[in-house]
C-alpha positions as CSV (number, residue, x, y, z in Angstrom):
1,M,88.3,101.0,128.3
2,S,85.0,101.8,130.3
3,I,86.8,103.8,132.8
4,I,87.9,105.9,129.9
5,W,84.6,106.1,128.4
6,T,82.8,106.8,131.5
7,I,85.2,109.8,131.8
8,L,84.7,111.3,127.9
9,I,81.0,110.7,128.5
10,G,81.0,113.1,131.8
11,F,83.0,115.9,130.6
12,I,80.6,116.1,127.7
13,A,77.8,115.6,130.0
14,G,79.3,118.6,132.7
15,V,79.3,120.3,129.8
16,I,75.7,119.7,128.6
17,A,74.4,119.9,132.7
18,K,75.9,123.7,132.7
19,L,74.5,124.7,129.4
20,V,70.8,123.5,131.0
21,M,71.2,124.9,134.4
22,P,73.3,127.8,134.7
23,G,73.9,129.7,138.0
24,R,76.2,131.5,140.3
25,S,76.0,129.1,143.3
26,E,77.1,126.0,140.4
27,P,80.7,125.7,139.8
28,S,83.0,127.3,137.1
29,G,85.8,126.9,135.6
30,F,86.8,124.1,133.0
31,I,88.1,121.6,135.8
32,L,85.0,121.5,137.7
33,T,82.7,120.8,135.0
34,T,84.8,118.3,134.4
35,V,84.7,117.0,137.7
36,L,81.1,117.5,138.0
37,G,80.3,115.5,134.4
38,I,82.6,113.1,135.7
39,V,81.4,112.6,138.9
40,G,77.6,112.6,137.4
41,A,78.5,110.0,134.6
42,F,79.6,107.9,137.8
43,L,76.2,108.5,140.0
44,A,74.2,107.7,136.7
45,T,76.3,104.3,136.4
46,W,76.3,103.1,139.6
47,L,72.3,104.0,140.1
48,G,71.9,102.3,136.8
49,Q,73.6,99.0,138.1
50,A,71.8,99.2,141.3
51,L,68.6,99.7,140.1
52,G,69.6,97.0,137.4
53,W,69.0,99.1,133.9
54,Y,72.4,98.7,133.0
55,G,74.5,95.4,133.7
56,P,77.7,94.9,135.7
57,E,80.0,96.2,132.9
58,Q,77.4,98.7,131.5
59,G,78.0,102.4,132.0
60,A,75.5,105.3,132.0
61,G,75.4,106.5,128.3
62,L,75.1,110.4,127.5
63,I,71.9,111.2,128.6
64,G,72.1,108.8,131.8
65,A,75.1,111.1,132.5
66,V,73.5,114.5,132.0
67,V,70.9,113.5,134.2
68,G,73.5,112.3,136.6
69,A,75.6,116.0,136.5
70,I,71.9,117.8,137.3
71,I,71.8,115.7,140.2
72,V,74.8,116.5,141.3
73,L,74.5,120.5,140.5
74,V,70.8,120.5,142.6
75,I,73.0,118.9,145.4
76,W,76.1,121.0,144.9
77,G,73.5,124.0,144.7
78,A,71.8,123.1,148.1
79,F,75.3,122.8,149.7
80,Q,76.3,126.3,148.5
81,S,72.7,127.8,150.0
82,R,73.2,126.6,153.2
83,S,76.9,127.7,153.4
84,R,75.9,131.1,152.8
85,A,72.9,131.7,155.1
């Protein structure tokens, strides 16, 4: 159940992250926004577990997932600006 919960939280986090950081170089569309949020949620969960903030069976919450999705957006934007140069 924890993976399904992470995917659900990731979807919501992706939508919130796109609202916080809109831009032309970020991915657009429903599918890419969902994937962005899910990757952000998994990133936040992995990072939180590695730093000892979460237990082994504990996942990132909504705020952590939004922060993870924003980190993924920043990385995406850095790669997009390099490919256009």
